[in-house]
C-alpha atoms as a printed R data frame, in Angstrom:
    type eleno elety resid chain resno       x      y       z
1   ATOM     1    CA   UNK     A     1 -12.487  2.206 -32.941
2   ATOM     2    CA   UNK     A     2 -13.296  5.780 -31.974
3   ATOM     3    CA   UNK     A     3 -11.689  8.527 -34.074
4   ATOM     4    CA   UNK     A     4 -11.804 12.134 -32.894
5   ATOM     5    CA   UNK     A     5 -10.704 15.092 -34.964
6   ATOM     6    CA   UNK     A     6  -9.300 18.130 -33.117
7   ATOM     7    CA   UNK     A     7 -12.604 19.971 -33.635
8   ATOM     8    CA   UNK     A     8 -14.550 17.084 -32.057
9   ATOM     9    CA   UNK     A     9 -12.078 16.638 -29.222
10  ATOM    10    CA   UNK     A    10 -12.080 20.309 -28.202
11  ATOM    11    CA   UNK     A    11 -15.542 20.264 -26.563
12  ATOM    12    CA   UNK     A    12 -14.523 17.182 -24.565
13  ATOM    13    CA   UNK     A    13 -11.368 18.838 -23.272
14  ATOM    14    CA   UNK     A    14 -13.318 21.960 -22.371
15  ATOM    15    CA   UNK     A    15 -15.784 19.807 -20.466
16  ATOM    16    CA   UNK     A    16 -12.940 18.378 -18.424
17  ATOM    17    CA   UNK     A    17 -11.570 21.810 -17.577
18  ATOM    18    CA   UNK     A    18 -14.149 22.220 -14.824
19  ATOM    19    CA   UNK     A    19 -15.330 18.641 -14.293
20  ATOM    20    CA   UNK     A    20 -15.436 16.625 -11.131
21  ATOM    21    CA   UNK     A    21 -15.031 12.855 -10.954
22  ATOM    22    CA   UNK     A    22 -14.788 10.418  -8.071
23  ATOM    23    CA   UNK     A    23 -11.235 10.270  -6.611
24  ATOM    24    CA   UNK     A    24 -10.176  6.812  -7.802
25  ATOM    25    CA   UNK     A    25  -6.427  7.210  -8.328
26  ATOM    26    CA   UNK     A    26  -4.744  4.860  -5.828
27  ATOM    27    CA   UNK     A    27  -1.282  5.713  -4.556
28  ATOM    28    CA   UNK     A    28  -1.359  3.627  -1.351
29  ATOM    29    CA   UNK     A    29   1.091  0.866  -0.603
30  ATOM    30    CA   UNK     A    30   0.272 -2.182   1.498
31  ATOM    31    CA   UNK     A    31   2.053 -0.487   4.394
32  ATOM    32    CA   UNK     A    32  -0.059  2.100   6.198
33  ATOM    33    CA   UNK     A    33   1.288  5.296   7.758
34  ATOM    34    CA   UNK     A    34   3.059  4.287  10.999
35  ATOM    35    CA   UNK     A    35   1.448  5.358  14.262
36  ATOM    36    CA   UNK     A    36   2.087  9.035  15.035
37  ATOM    37    CA   UNK     A    37   3.407  9.885  11.552
38  ATOM    38    CA   UNK     A    38   1.950 12.214   8.927
39  ATOM    39    CA   UNK     A    39   2.079 12.118   5.144
40  ATOM    40    CA   UNK     A    40   1.149 15.132   3.069
41  ATOM    41    CA   UNK     A    41   1.175 15.394  -0.682
42  ATOM    42    CA   UNK     A    42  -0.455 16.251  -3.948
43  ATOM    43    CA   UNK     A    43  -1.054 14.662  -7.331
44  ATOM    44    CA   UNK     A    44  -1.975 15.610 -10.856
45  ATOM    45    CA   UNK     A    45  -4.602 13.112 -11.947
46  ATOM    46    CA   UNK     A    46  -5.809 12.528 -15.511
47  ATOM    47    CA   UNK     A    47  -9.259 10.919 -15.680
48  ATOM    48    CA   UNK     A    48 -10.080  9.529 -19.151
49  ATOM    49    CA   UNK     A    49 -13.578  8.079 -19.453
50  ATOM    50    CA   UNK     A    50 -14.231  6.747 -22.943
51  ATOM    51    CA   UNK     A    51 -18.015  7.153 -22.584
52  ATOM    52    CA   UNK     A    52 -17.613 10.904 -22.034
53  ATOM    53    CA   UNK     A    53 -15.498 11.085 -25.205
54  ATOM    54    CA   UNK     A    54 -18.120  9.253 -27.264
55  ATOM    55    CA   UNK     A    55 -21.068 11.281 -25.891
56  ATOM    56    CA   UNK     A    56 -19.786 14.827 -25.307
57  ATOM    57    CA   UNK     A    57 -18.904 15.839 -28.850
58  ATOM    58    CA   UNK     A    58 -20.655 17.742 -31.603
59  ATOM    59    CA   UNK     A    59 -24.195 17.009 -30.365
60  ATOM    60    CA   UNK     A    60 -23.779 19.250 -27.322
61  ATOM    61    CA   UNK     A    61 -22.406 22.149 -29.359
62  ATOM    62    CA   UNK     A    62 -24.942 21.867 -32.184
63  ATOM    63    CA   UNK     A    63 -27.978 21.878 -29.938
64  ATOM    64    CA   UNK     A    64 -26.625 24.652 -27.703
65  ATOM    65    CA   UNK     A    65 -26.056 26.899 -30.719
66  ATOM    66    CA   UNK     A    66 -29.573 26.231 -31.968
67  ATOM    67    CA   UNK     A    67 -31.206 26.771 -28.558
68  ATOM    68    CA   UNK     A    68 -29.397 30.074 -28.131
69  ATOM    69    CA   UNK     A    69 -31.315 31.433 -31.138
70  ATOM    70    CA   UNK     A    70 -34.796 30.321 -30.032
71  ATOM    71    CA   UNK     A    71 -37.230 31.295 -27.294
72  ATOM    72    CA   UNK     A    72 -38.729 27.803 -27.363
73  ATOM    73    CA   UNK     A    73 -37.223 24.500 -28.483
74  ATOM    74    CA   UNK     A    74 -39.256 21.474 -29.591
75  ATOM    75    CA   UNK     A    75 -38.073 18.124 -28.282
76  ATOM    76    CA   UNK     A    76 -36.113 16.000 -30.759
77  ATOM    77    CA   UNK     A    77 -33.732 12.989 -30.643
78  ATOM    78    CA   UNK     A    78 -30.684 15.275 -30.554
79  ATOM    79    CA   UNK     A    79 -31.769 16.429 -27.087
80  ATOM    80    CA   UNK     A    80 -31.467 12.820 -25.876
81  ATOM    81    CA   UNK     A    81 -27.814 12.901 -26.902
82  ATOM    82    CA   UNK     A    82 -27.207 16.167 -25.061
83  ATOM    83    CA   UNK     A    83 -28.721 14.747 -21.885
84  ATOM    84    CA   UNK     A    84 -26.610 11.584 -22.259
85  ATOM    85    CA   UNK     A    85 -23.521 13.754 -22.733
86  ATOM    86    CA   UNK     A    86 -24.310 15.720 -19.555
87  ATOM    87    CA   UNK     A    87 -24.727 12.487 -17.604
88  ATOM    88    CA   UNK     A    88 -21.548 10.939 -19.044
89  ATOM    89    CA   UNK     A    89 -19.689 14.109 -18.079
90  ATOM    90    CA   UNK     A    90 -20.672 13.935 -14.386
91  ATOM    91    CA   UNK     A    91 -20.180 10.179 -14.278
92  ATOM    92    CA   UNK     A    92 -16.723 10.001 -15.819
93  ATOM    93    CA   UNK     A    93 -15.301 13.076 -17.584
94  ATOM    94    CA   UNK     A    94 -12.072 13.605 -19.459
95  ATOM    95    CA   UNK     A    95 -10.131 15.903 -17.165
96  ATOM    96    CA   UNK     A    96  -6.806 16.792 -15.581
97  ATOM    97    CA   UNK     A    97  -7.134 17.909 -11.963
98  ATOM    98    CA   UNK     A    98  -4.862 18.370  -8.954
99  ATOM    99    CA   UNK     A    99  -5.589 16.940  -5.534
100 ATOM   100    CA   UNK     A   100  -4.165 17.480  -2.067
101 ATOM   101    CA   UNK     A   101  -4.178 15.010   0.808
102 ATOM   102    CA   UNK     A   102  -3.157 14.417   4.416
103 ATOM   103    CA   UNK     A   103  -2.704 11.043   6.135
104 ATOM   104    CA   UNK     A   104  -2.063 10.165   9.776
105 ATOM   105    CA   UNK     A   105  -1.205  6.929  11.551
106 ATOM   106    CA   UNK     A   106  -3.764  6.633  14.335
107 ATOM   107    CA   UNK     A   107  -2.670  3.187  15.555
108 ATOM   108    CA   UNK     A   108  -0.408  0.319  14.647
109 ATOM   109    CA   UNK     A   109  -1.712 -1.002  11.323
110 ATOM   110    CA   UNK     A   110  -4.389  1.713  10.916
111 ATOM   111    CA   UNK     A   111  -4.196  5.125   9.247
112 ATOM   112    CA   UNK     A   112  -6.783  7.663   8.113
113 ATOM   113    CA   UNK     A   113  -6.730 10.324   5.420
114 ATOM   114    CA   UNK     A   114  -8.494 13.294   3.881
115 ATOM   115    CA   UNK     A   115  -8.276 14.265   0.196
116 ATOM   116    CA   UNK     A   116  -9.497 17.407  -1.545
117 ATOM   117    CA   UNK     A   117  -9.840 16.884  -5.295
118 ATOM   118    CA   UNK     A   118 -11.009 20.398  -6.249
119 ATOM   119    CA   UNK     A   119 -14.706 19.590  -6.225
120 ATOM   120    CA   UNK     A   120 -14.747 16.273  -4.344
121 ATOM   121    CA   UNK     A   121 -14.056 15.655  -0.657
122 ATOM   122    CA   UNK     A   122 -12.890 12.216   0.495
123 ATOM   123    CA   UNK     A   123 -12.293 10.489   3.814
124 ATOM   124    CA   UNK     A   124 -10.696  7.057   4.062
125 ATOM   125    CA   UNK     A   125  -9.111  4.542   6.417
126 ATOM   126    CA   UNK     A   126  -6.694  1.680   5.690
127 ATOM   127    CA   UNK     A   127  -5.994 -1.455   7.744
128 ATOM   128    CA   UNK     A   128  -2.680 -3.287   7.267
129 ATOM   129    CA   UNK     A   129  -3.062 -7.044   7.716
130 ATOM   130    CA   UNK     A   130   0.323 -8.201   6.430
131 ATOM   131    CA   UNK     A   131   3.898 -7.028   6.974
132 ATOM   132    CA   UNK     A   132   5.920 -5.263   9.676
133 ATOM   133    CA   UNK     A   133   4.974 -1.898  11.204
134 ATOM   134    CA   UNK     A   134   8.352 -0.244  11.721
135 ATOM   135    CA   UNK     A   135   9.800  2.971  10.297
136 ATOM   136    CA   UNK     A   136  12.983  3.757   8.340
137 ATOM   137    CA   UNK     A   137  14.472  5.040  11.617
138 ATOM   138    CA   UNK     A   138  13.384  1.927  13.530
139 ATOM   139    CA   UNK     A   139  12.952 -0.842  10.968
140 ATOM   140    CA   UNK     A   140  10.966 -3.932  11.806
141 ATOM   141    CA   UNK     A   141  11.450 -5.622   8.461
142 ATOM   142    CA   UNK     A   142  13.987 -6.184   5.692
143 ATOM   143    CA   UNK     A   143  14.256 -4.742   2.201
144 ATOM   144    CA   UNK     A   144  11.834 -6.464  -0.126
145 ATOM   145    CA   UNK     A   145   9.292 -7.211   2.614
146 ATOM   146    CA   UNK     A   146   5.704 -7.758   1.458
147 ATOM   147    CA   UNK     A   147   2.829 -5.676   2.845
148 ATOM   148    CA   UNK     A   148  -0.921 -5.811   2.325
149 ATOM   149    CA   UNK     A   149  -3.818 -3.639   3.419
150 ATOM   150    CA   UNK     A   150  -7.504 -3.068   2.755
151 ATOM   151    CA   UNK     A   151  -9.405  0.197   3.053
152 ATOM   152    CA   UNK     A   152 -12.643  2.110   2.734
153 ATOM   153    CA   UNK     A   153 -13.013  5.530   1.071
154 ATOM   154    CA   UNK     A   154 -16.098  7.753   1.144
155 ATOM   155    CA   UNK     A   155 -16.396 10.798  -1.131
156 ATOM   156    CA   UNK     A   156 -19.035 13.385  -2.029
157 ATOM   157    CA   UNK     A   157 -19.333 16.149  -4.607
158 ATOM   158    CA   UNK     A   158 -21.770 18.420  -6.398
159 ATOM   159    CA   UNK     A   159 -21.418 18.707 -10.161
160 ATOM   160    CA   UNK     A   160 -22.709 21.014 -12.895
161 ATOM   161    CA   UNK     A   161 -21.786 21.891 -16.433
162 ATOM   162    CA   UNK     A   162 -18.803 24.271 -16.638
163 ATOM   163    CA   UNK     A   163 -19.105 27.910 -17.677
164 ATOM   164    CA   UNK     A   164 -18.154 27.618 -21.338
165 ATOM   165    CA   UNK     A   165 -20.241 29.532 -23.945
166 ATOM   166    CA   UNK     A   166 -22.040 26.677 -25.745
167 ATOM   167    CA   UNK     A   167 -22.360 24.633 -22.530
168 ATOM   168    CA   UNK     A   168 -23.867 27.628 -20.754
169 ATOM   169    CA   UNK     A   169 -26.637 27.534 -23.385
170 ATOM   170    CA   UNK     A   170 -27.129 23.797 -22.836
171 ATOM   171    CA   UNK     A   171 -27.212 24.377 -19.070
172 ATOM   172    CA   UNK     A   172 -30.013 26.919 -19.450
173 ATOM   173    CA   UNK     A   173 -31.910 24.635 -21.808
174 ATOM   174    CA   UNK     A   174 -31.697 21.498 -19.656
175 ATOM   175    CA   UNK     A   175 -31.407 23.023 -16.178
176 ATOM   176    CA   UNK     A   176 -29.063 20.155 -15.286
177 ATOM   177    CA   UNK     A   177 -27.806 19.589 -11.728
178 ATOM   178    CA   UNK     A   178 -26.285 16.527 -10.069
179 ATOM   179    CA   UNK     A   179 -24.839 15.296  -6.800
180 ATOM   180    CA   UNK     A   180 -22.906 12.082  -6.314
181 ATOM   181    CA   UNK     A   181 -21.550  9.963  -3.495
182 ATOM   182    CA   UNK     A   182 -18.921  7.262  -3.922
183 ATOM   183    CA   UNK     A   183 -17.672  4.343  -1.856
184 ATOM   184    CA   UNK     A   184 -14.433  2.568  -2.766
185 ATOM   185    CA   UNK     A   185 -12.727 -0.504  -1.277
186 ATOM   186    CA   UNK     A   186  -9.073 -0.926  -2.363
187 ATOM   187    CA   UNK     A   187  -7.047 -4.075  -1.699
188 ATOM   188    CA   UNK     A   188  -3.332 -3.253  -1.893
189 ATOM   189    CA   UNK     A   189  -0.190 -5.420  -1.982
190 ATOM   190    CA   UNK     A   190   3.325 -3.998  -2.103
191 ATOM   191    CA   UNK     A   191   7.028 -4.776  -1.905
192 ATOM   192    CA   UNK     A   192   9.333 -2.491   0.007
193 ATOM   193    CA   UNK     A   193  12.292 -0.791  -1.662
194 ATOM   194    CA   UNK     A   194  14.758 -0.561   1.188
195 ATOM   195    CA   UNK     A   195  13.828 -1.389   4.758
196 ATOM   196    CA   UNK     A   196  10.324 -0.125   5.677
197 ATOM   197    CA   UNK     A   197   9.980  1.632   2.301
198 ATOM   198    CA   UNK     A   198  12.960  3.868   3.037
199 ATOM   199    CA   UNK     A   199  13.548  4.423  -0.684
200 ATOM   200    CA   UNK     A   200  10.041  3.562  -1.877
201 ATOM   201    CA   UNK     A   201   7.747  0.718  -2.908
202 ATOM   202    CA   UNK     A   202   6.121 -1.114  -5.808
203 ATOM   203    CA   UNK     A   203   2.383 -1.674  -5.269
204 ATOM   204    CA   UNK     A   204  -0.519 -3.302  -7.089
205 ATOM   205    CA   UNK     A   205  -4.023 -4.474  -6.348
206 ATOM   206    CA   UNK     A   206  -7.742 -4.382  -7.036
207 ATOM   207    CA   UNK     A   207 -10.458 -1.857  -6.195
208 ATOM   208    CA   UNK     A   208 -14.241 -1.965  -6.169
209 ATOM   209    CA   UNK     A   209 -16.316  1.191  -6.102
210 ATOM   210    CA   UNK     A   210 -20.018  1.954  -5.824
211 ATOM   211    CA   UNK     A   211 -21.375  5.310  -6.977
212 ATOM   212    CA   UNK     A   212 -24.725  6.914  -6.175
213 ATOM   213    CA   UNK     A   213 -25.931  9.703  -8.455
214 ATOM   214    CA   UNK     A   214 -28.936 11.980  -7.998
215 ATOM   215    CA   UNK     A   215 -29.625 14.300 -10.928
216 ATOM   216    CA   UNK     A   216 -32.255 16.760 -12.075
217 ATOM   217    CA   UNK     A   217 -33.327 18.255 -15.400
218 ATOM   218    CA   UNK     A   218 -35.401 21.449 -15.116
219 ATOM   219    CA   UNK     A   219 -35.964 22.617 -18.714
220 ATOM   220    CA   UNK     A   220 -37.424 26.063 -19.212
221 ATOM   221    CA   UNK     A   221 -37.680 26.261 -23.017
222 ATOM   222    CA   UNK     A   222 -38.340 22.657 -24.060
223 ATOM   223    CA   UNK     A   223 -41.753 21.764 -25.494
224 ATOM   224    CA   UNK     A   224 -43.367 18.649 -26.949
225 ATOM   225    CA   UNK     A   225 -44.587 18.491 -30.521
226 ATOM   226    CA   UNK     A   226 -43.086 19.545 -33.855
227 ATOM   227    CA   UNK     A   227 -44.486 23.068 -33.752
228 ATOM   228    CA   UNK     A   228 -45.965 24.450 -37.033
229 ATOM   229    CA   UNK     A   229 -49.066 25.726 -35.252
230 ATOM   230    CA   UNK     A   230 -49.740 22.498 -33.332
231 ATOM   231    CA   UNK     A   231 -50.477 22.677 -29.615
232 ATOM   232    CA   UNK     A   232 -47.418 21.803 -27.572
233 ATOM   233    CA   UNK     A   233 -46.753 21.528 -23.853
234 ATOM   234    CA   UNK     A   234 -43.736 22.374 -21.787
235 ATOM   235    CA   UNK     A   235 -41.584 19.347 -20.917
236 ATOM   236    CA   UNK     A   236 -41.887 18.741 -17.142
237 ATOM   237    CA   UNK     A   237 -38.880 18.565 -14.822
238 ATOM   238    CA   UNK     A   238 -37.259 15.259 -13.993
239 ATOM   239    CA   UNK     A   239 -35.470 14.105 -10.856
240 ATOM   240    CA   UNK     A   240 -33.947 10.630 -10.795
241 ATOM   241    CA   UNK     A   241 -31.333  8.517  -9.041
242 ATOM   242    CA   UNK     A   242 -29.070  5.687 -10.139
243 ATOM   243    CA   UNK     A   243 -26.211  3.658  -8.707
244 ATOM   244    CA   UNK     A   244 -23.582  1.502 -10.349
245 ATOM   245    CA   UNK     A   245 -20.501 -0.515  -9.476
246 ATOM   246    CA   UNK     A   246 -17.019 -0.488 -10.977
247 ATOM   247    CA   UNK     A   247 -14.157 -2.962 -10.724
248 ATOM   248    CA   UNK     A   248 -10.585 -2.113 -11.520
249 ATOM   249    CA   UNK     A   249  -6.926 -2.834 -11.069
250 ATOM   250    CA   UNK     A   250  -3.995 -0.546 -10.364
251 ATOM   251    CA   UNK     A   251  -0.236 -0.302 -10.069
252 ATOM   252    CA   UNK     A   252   1.795  2.428  -8.422
253 ATOM   253    CA   UNK     A   253   5.305  3.123  -7.235
254 ATOM   254    CA   UNK     A   254   7.130  5.406  -4.834
255 ATOM   255    CA   UNK     A   255  10.712  6.582  -5.341
256 ATOM   256    CA   UNK     A   256  12.750  8.811  -3.045
257 ATOM   257    CA   UNK     A   257  14.495  8.698   0.289
258 ATOM   258    CA   UNK     A   258  13.007  8.817   3.796
259 ATOM   259    CA   UNK     A   259  11.202 12.147   3.663
260 ATOM   260    CA   UNK     A   260  10.382 13.067   0.035
261 ATOM   261    CA   UNK     A   261   9.018 10.773  -2.682
262 ATOM   262    CA   UNK     A   262   7.681 10.864  -6.237
263 ATOM   263    CA   UNK     A   263   4.650  8.657  -6.910
264 ATOM   264    CA   UNK     A   264   3.576  7.560 -10.429
265 ATOM   265    CA   UNK     A   265   0.383  5.481 -10.641
266 ATOM   266    CA   UNK     A   266  -2.125  3.999 -13.073
267 ATOM   267    CA   UNK     A   267  -5.626  2.635 -12.425
268 ATOM   268    CA   UNK     A   268  -8.050  1.108 -14.950
269 ATOM   269    CA   UNK     A   269 -11.761  0.546 -14.255
270 ATOM   270    CA   UNK     A   270 -14.702 -0.888 -16.119
271 ATOM   271    CA   UNK     A   271 -18.264  0.064 -15.260
272 ATOM   272    CA   UNK     A   272 -21.759 -0.459 -16.622
273 ATOM   273    CA   UNK     A   273 -23.310  2.824 -15.542
274 ATOM   274    CA   UNK     A   274 -26.809  1.464 -16.184
275 ATOM   275    CA   UNK     A   275 -29.953  2.971 -17.696
276 ATOM   276    CA   UNK     A   276 -30.815  6.609 -16.969
277 ATOM   277    CA   UNK     A   277 -34.152  8.362 -17.189
278 ATOM   278    CA   UNK     A   278 -34.220 11.351 -19.553
279 ATOM   279    CA   UNK     A   279 -36.797 14.016 -20.270
280 ATOM   280    CA   UNK     A   280 -39.937 13.148 -22.234
281 ATOM   281    CA   UNK     A   281 -39.915  9.504 -20.998
282 ATOM   282    CA   UNK     A   282 -36.687  8.674 -22.835
283 ATOM   283    CA   UNK     A   283 -33.754  6.641 -21.512
284 ATOM   284    CA   UNK     A   284 -30.016  6.281 -22.130
285 ATOM   285    CA   UNK     A   285 -27.673  3.358 -21.449
286 ATOM   286    CA   UNK     A   286 -24.061  4.140 -20.594
287 ATOM   287    CA   UNK     A   287 -20.983  1.971 -20.001
288 ATOM   288    CA   UNK     A   288 -17.256  2.148 -20.559
289 ATOM   289    CA   UNK     A   289 -13.658  2.006 -19.367
290 ATOM   290    CA   UNK     A   290 -11.812  4.610 -17.328
291 ATOM   291    CA   UNK     A   291  -8.041  5.152 -17.404
292 ATOM   292    CA   UNK     A   292  -6.514  7.142 -14.538
293 ATOM   293    CA   UNK     A   293  -2.781  7.912 -14.692
294 ATOM   294    CA   UNK     A   294  -1.358 10.197 -12.013
295 ATOM   295    CA   UNK     A   295   1.909 11.676 -10.816
296 ATOM   296    CA   UNK     A   296   2.457 13.109  -7.361
297 ATOM   297    CA   UNK     A   297   4.822 14.277  -4.657
298 ATOM   298    CA   UNK     A   298   4.666 13.045  -1.055
299 ATOM   299    CA   UNK     A   299   6.360 14.304   2.115
300 ATOM   300    CA   UNK     A   300   6.742 12.051   5.152
301 ATOM   301    CA   UNK     A   301   6.755 13.660   8.610
302 ATOM   302    CA   UNK     A   302   8.082 11.252  11.261
303 ATOM   303    CA   UNK     A   303   6.407 11.147  14.653
304 ATOM   304    CA   UNK     A   304   8.056 12.440  17.807
305 ATOM   305    CA   UNK     A   305  10.717 10.150  19.171
306 ATOM   306    CA   UNK     A   306  11.354  8.537  15.827
């Protein structure tokens, strides 16, 4: 079991203050946005990746403080841990972030959406293959009806270490940059509360995601060798790529009436992030669970003639 004191947890929380993770909170129901309607809303999403907690602790702070006092730094095992912490942070940080989204029903049984997650941009489409397609104003089904849909989400973001004093030092030491792309396929089932979700829904399902990360370390002050008069060489830059899959389950709900709803949700994922190349021909293996609770507000805008 992992135990974190407040002094060890603080660096992790500071990491999350400016972090970016893939948008994997799922608030959809099995019923897509009816044709001609809009939905707009926002959520507060808490991403808790246990690998980021285990990696981004005292090692990052200790090395950053040491590097800040030196013109050159000789490579040592502690630097492996700092690189692993940087990677864990961009893969799955501990963070609380808001997001905003817009959805539109383009056809019967098909809607599309855009989400801005303050660092990540996402586009998605959902196809409803089960359940009626009416609206609260013109219901086509009864209360308690079952809906199901499947979708595809594409997202992209650029990530870097946040501007916090000791992480600024680590950033200068490692020269770390990363960009990631994510694909997610959610399968959603739901039961309507009221006819055509007039007062909400209860939803659940599974989601598979695939992430593609390209990262670079460009160290300026890292050298091989223990020093003490021995000849040492500057550590060369490294650019590498990795991809990994994640499988998870989720539940969410929607409560309100016709036009305004509150949406609580929870998603849980497991992923083996794989093996990552580090500087000086070292590697790091990362894996872990991710817990994503969220709470949001959604406004429904009926189409003309509804």
